[in-house]
N, CA, C and O atoms as a MOPAC input file, in Angstrom:
PM7 MOZYME 1SCF
protein

 N    -18.21300 1   -20.54000 1    -4.51200 1
 C    -17.39100 1   -20.55900 1    -6.18600 1
 C    -17.50800 1   -19.12700 1    -5.88100 1
 O    -16.60100 1   -18.50700 1    -5.32600 1
 N    -19.12400 1   -18.36300 1    -6.40400 1
 C    -18.86200 1   -17.54500 1    -6.85000 1
 C    -18.15100 1   -16.40900 1    -6.87700 1
 O    -17.86300 1   -15.67500 1    -7.82200 1
 N    -17.70500 1   -16.29900 1    -4.84700 1
 C    -16.81200 1   -15.87400 1    -4.24900 1
 C    -15.24600 1   -16.16300 1    -4.88400 1
 O    -14.21300 1   -15.52100 1    -5.07300 1
 N    -15.52800 1   -16.93300 1    -4.99500 1
 C    -13.64500 1   -17.20200 1    -4.35400 1
 C    -13.55600 1   -17.00500 1    -6.03000 1
 O    -12.42500 1   -16.53500 1    -6.15400 1
 N    -14.05900 1   -17.09400 1    -7.21700 1
 C    -13.74800 1   -16.41200 1    -9.09400 1
 C    -13.95600 1   -15.00600 1    -8.94800 1
 O    -13.30900 1   -14.30800 1    -9.72900 1
 N    -15.07000 1   -14.13600 1    -7.73600 1
 C    -15.07700 1   -12.45800 1    -7.76300 1
 C    -13.34800 1   -11.96100 1    -7.32900 1
 O    -12.84100 1   -10.88800 1    -7.65600 1
 N    -12.72400 1   -12.97000 1    -6.59100 1
 C    -11.47900 1   -12.82900 1    -5.46900 1
 C    -10.18700 1   -12.89500 1    -6.40500 1
 O     -9.26800 1   -12.09800 1    -6.59500 1
 N    -10.50400 1   -14.26200 1    -6.95300 1
 C    -10.04900 1   -14.41400 1    -8.16900 1
 C     -9.35900 1   -13.34200 1    -9.71300 1
 O     -8.34000 1   -13.20300 1   -10.38900 1
 N    -10.56200 1   -12.89200 1    -9.59800 1
 C    -11.06500 1   -11.57500 1   -10.72700 1
 C    -10.20800 1   -10.30800 1   -10.11400 1
 O     -9.76800 1    -9.50000 1   -10.93200 1
 N    -10.00900 1   -10.14200 1    -9.02400 1
 C    -10.27000 1    -9.09600 1    -8.75300 1
 C     -7.86200 1    -8.75200 1    -8.44600 1
 O     -7.00200 1    -7.90200 1    -8.67800 1
 N     -8.03400 1   -10.32800 1    -7.74000 1
 C     -6.76000 1   -10.00700 1    -8.06200 1
 C     -5.77700 1   -10.54200 1    -9.32700 1
 O     -4.62300 1   -10.16600 1    -9.52800 1
 N     -6.30500 1   -11.21900 1    -9.87900 1
 C     -5.80100 1   -10.69000 1   -11.11000 1
 C     -5.44300 1    -9.76700 1   -12.07200 1
 O     -4.35300 1    -9.61900 1   -12.62400 1
 N     -7.08600 1    -8.81000 1   -12.29600 1
 C     -7.21400 1    -7.19500 1   -12.68200 1
 C     -5.87900 1    -5.72800 1   -11.52100 1
 O     -5.14600 1    -4.89600 1   -12.05600 1
 N     -6.02200 1    -5.91700 1   -10.21000 1
 C     -4.43800 1    -6.17400 1    -9.69400 1
 C     -3.46200 1    -6.51800 1    -9.90600 1
 O     -2.70500 1    -5.54900 1    -9.84800 1
 N     -2.78400 1    -7.68100 1   -10.22000 1
 C     -1.75300 1    -7.53300 1   -10.56100 1
 C     -0.47800 1    -7.04400 1   -12.50000 1
 O      0.66700 1    -6.94100 1   -12.94100 1
 N     -2.38500 1    -6.91400 1   -12.93100 1
 C     -1.99300 1    -6.43800 1   -14.40000 1
 C     -1.77600 1    -4.62100 1   -14.38900 1
 O     -0.70300 1    -4.25000 1   -14.86500 1
 N     -2.64400 1    -3.61400 1   -13.92200 1
 C     -2.77300 1    -2.28500 1   -13.20400 1
 C     -0.90800 1    -2.87700 1   -13.09600 1
 O     -0.31300 1    -3.21900 1   -14.11800 1
 N     -0.23800 1    -2.89400 1   -11.70700 1
 C      1.27300 1    -3.03700 1   -10.82600 1
 C      1.94900 1    -3.52000 1   -12.43000 1
 O      2.72700 1    -2.64600 1   -12.81400 1
 N      1.85000 1    -4.49500 1   -13.26200 1
 C      2.69100 1    -4.71500 1   -13.72900 1
 C      2.38500 1    -2.86700 1   -14.63400 1
 O      3.02500 1    -1.92400 1   -14.17000 1
 N      1.62300 1    -2.66200 1   -15.57800 1
 C      1.66600 1    -1.53100 1   -15.91000 1
 C      2.28000 1    -0.50900 1   -16.48400 1
 O      2.32700 1     0.04400 1   -17.58300 1
 N      3.10300 1    -0.34100 1   -14.57500 1
 C      4.28400 1     0.53000 1   -14.37000 1
 C      5.04400 1     0.76100 1   -14.35200 1
 O      5.65600 1     1.83000 1   -14.32800 1
 N      5.47200 1    -1.22000 1   -14.36100 1
 C      6.52600 1    -1.93700 1   -14.09300 1
 C      7.73400 1    -0.45900 1   -15.39500 1
 O      7.62900 1    -0.00900 1   -16.53500 1
 N      8.84400 1    -0.27700 1   -14.04500 1
 C     10.35500 1     0.27400 1   -14.49800 1
 C      9.87200 1     1.85700 1   -15.15400 1
 O     10.50100 1     2.53900 1   -15.96300 1
 N      8.53500 1     2.16100 1   -14.49700 1
 C      8.25700 1     4.11900 1   -14.58500 1
 C      9.24100 1     4.68800 1   -13.30200 1
 O     10.13500 1     5.52400 1   -13.43700 1
 N      8.84800 1     4.02600 1   -12.03200 1
 C      9.83800 1     4.94000 1   -10.90500 1
 C      8.76900 1     5.78500 1   -10.19400 1
 O      8.99900 1     6.88900 1    -9.70100 1
 N      7.65200 1     5.19900 1   -10.18800 1
 C      6.15900 1     6.77100 1    -9.73100 1
 C      6.81100 1     6.24800 1    -8.62000 1
 O      7.43500 1     7.29900 1    -8.47400 1
 N      7.20100 1     5.59700 1    -7.75500 1
 C      6.92600 1     5.51600 1    -6.12500 1
 C      8.18500 1     5.27300 1    -5.66400 1
 O      8.92600 1     4.89600 1    -6.57100 1
 N      8.76600 1     5.35500 1    -4.47200 1
 C     10.26600 1     4.65700 1    -3.84700 1
 C     10.21800 1     3.15300 1    -4.03700 1
 O     11.20100 1     2.50200 1    -4.39000 1
 N      8.44500 1     2.38100 1    -3.66300 1
 C      8.80400 1     1.33700 1    -3.47300 1
 C      8.27000 1     0.43600 1    -5.15700 1
 O      7.41900 1    -0.44200 1    -5.30000 1
 N      8.82800 1     0.84700 1    -5.80900 1
 C      8.22100 1     0.58600 1    -7.16100 1
 C      9.63000 1    -0.03200 1    -7.70800 1
 O     10.69200 1     0.12300 1    -7.10600 1
 N      9.47100 1    -0.88100 1    -9.14800 1
 C     10.64500 1    -2.17600 1    -9.02100 1
 C     11.08000 1    -1.61000 1   -10.55500 1
 O     10.26000 1    -1.63700 1   -11.47300 1
 N     12.88200 1    -0.93200 1   -10.79500 1
 C     13.27400 1    -0.16900 1   -11.47400 1
 C     12.86200 1    -1.53100 1   -12.95300 1
 O     12.65100 1    -2.74100 1   -12.88200 1
 N     12.91100 1    -0.41600 1   -14.33100 1
 C     13.25000 1    -1.95800 1   -15.30400 1
 C     14.11200 1    -3.11800 1   -15.29900 1
 O     14.06500 1    -4.30100 1   -15.63500 1
 N     14.97600 1    -2.23600 1   -14.74500 1
 C     15.80300 1    -3.46000 1   -14.03800 1
 C     16.15700 1    -4.84900 1   -13.15600 1
 O     16.91200 1    -5.81300 1   -13.02900 1
 N     15.39500 1    -4.39000 1   -12.83400 1
 C     15.26300 1    -4.83600 1   -11.64500 1
 C     15.32400 1    -4.54500 1   -10.22100 1
 O     14.96400 1    -5.35300 1    -9.36500 1
 N     15.85200 1    -3.20400 1    -9.93500 1
 C     16.39400 1    -2.73700 1    -8.92400 1
 C     14.87000 1    -1.69900 1    -8.00900 1
 O     14.27300 1    -0.66500 1    -8.30900 1
 N     14.82200 1    -2.16200 1    -7.46000 1
 C     13.99200 1    -1.15500 1    -6.35600 1
 C     14.33600 1     1.38400 1    -6.51800 1
 O     15.36800 1     2.05400 1    -6.54800 1
 N     13.24600 1     1.66800 1    -6.55100 1
 C     13.61300 1     2.61200 1    -7.67100 1
 C     14.23300 1     3.78300 1    -5.98300 1
 O     15.12000 1     4.55000 1    -6.35600 1
 N     14.05000 1     3.88000 1    -5.12400 1
 C     14.37500 1     5.00300 1    -3.65000 1
 C     14.50600 1     6.09400 1    -4.15500 1
 O     13.52700 1     6.74200 1    -3.78300 1
 N     15.16200 1     6.73600 1    -4.81900 1
 C     15.58900 1     8.16900 1    -4.43200 1
 C     15.72000 1     8.55900 1    -6.39100 1
 O     16.07200 1     9.64300 1    -6.85500 1
 N     15.36800 1     7.46700 1    -7.10200 1
 C     15.28700 1     7.76500 1    -8.65400 1
 C     13.91100 1     7.65300 1    -9.00400 1
 O     13.66000 1     7.14200 1   -10.09600 1
 N     12.66800 1     8.15900 1    -8.04600 1
 C     11.25100 1     7.97600 1    -8.33000 1
 C     11.28200 1     9.29300 1    -8.52000 1
 O     12.16300 1    10.13000 1    -8.31800 1
 N      9.86700 1     9.38200 1    -9.06300 1
 C      9.52100 1    10.80200 1    -9.70500 1
 C      8.64800 1    11.51900 1    -8.20100 1
 O      8.38200 1    12.71900 1    -8.25100 1
 N      8.17100 1    10.55300 1    -6.67300 1
 C      8.18800 1    11.20100 1    -5.78200 1
 C      8.76200 1    11.47800 1    -5.19200 1
 O      8.23400 1    12.43700 1    -4.62900 1
 N     10.19500 1    11.21100 1    -4.59300 1
 C     11.57500 1    11.73600 1    -4.66800 1
 C     12.26800 1    12.49800 1    -5.32500 1
 O     13.41900 1    12.68700 1    -4.93200 1
 N     11.85900 1    13.08100 1    -6.36100 1
 C     11.98800 1    14.78600 1    -7.16000 1
 C     11.52700 1    15.67500 1    -6.82200 1
 O     10.41600 1    15.32100 1    -6.42900 1
 N     11.60800 1    16.47400 1    -6.72000 1
 C     11.38100 1    17.90400 1    -6.78600 1
 C      9.88300 1    18.39800 1    -8.51500 1
 O      9.95900 1    18.40000 1    -9.74400 1
 N      9.23800 1    18.58300 1    -7.90100 1
 C      7.93900 1    18.44300 1    -9.24000 1
 C      8.13200 1    17.27000 1    -9.93300 1
 O      8.26100 1    17.04800 1   -11.13700 1
 N      8.13100 1    16.79800 1    -9.28900 1
 C      8.13400 1    15.53700 1    -9.95800 1
 C      6.24300 1    13.97400 1    -9.02200 1
 O      5.75400 1    13.51500 1    -7.99000 1
 N      6.12400 1    14.00700 1   -10.83100 1
 C      4.65100 1    13.30600 1   -10.73800 1
 C      3.37000 1    13.84600 1    -9.11500 1
 O      2.25400 1    13.33700 1    -9.01500 1

């Protein structure tokens, strides 16, 4: 039971981390604020990007 609780806690933590960056387009695979994929608009795709 303790193992299940730990796994659930880790999964919930990871979900909140990815939602914190929703709409920021750090990476090509991220989702933009309008729900589309960032692709070439991401910071990683631009010269001098984060």
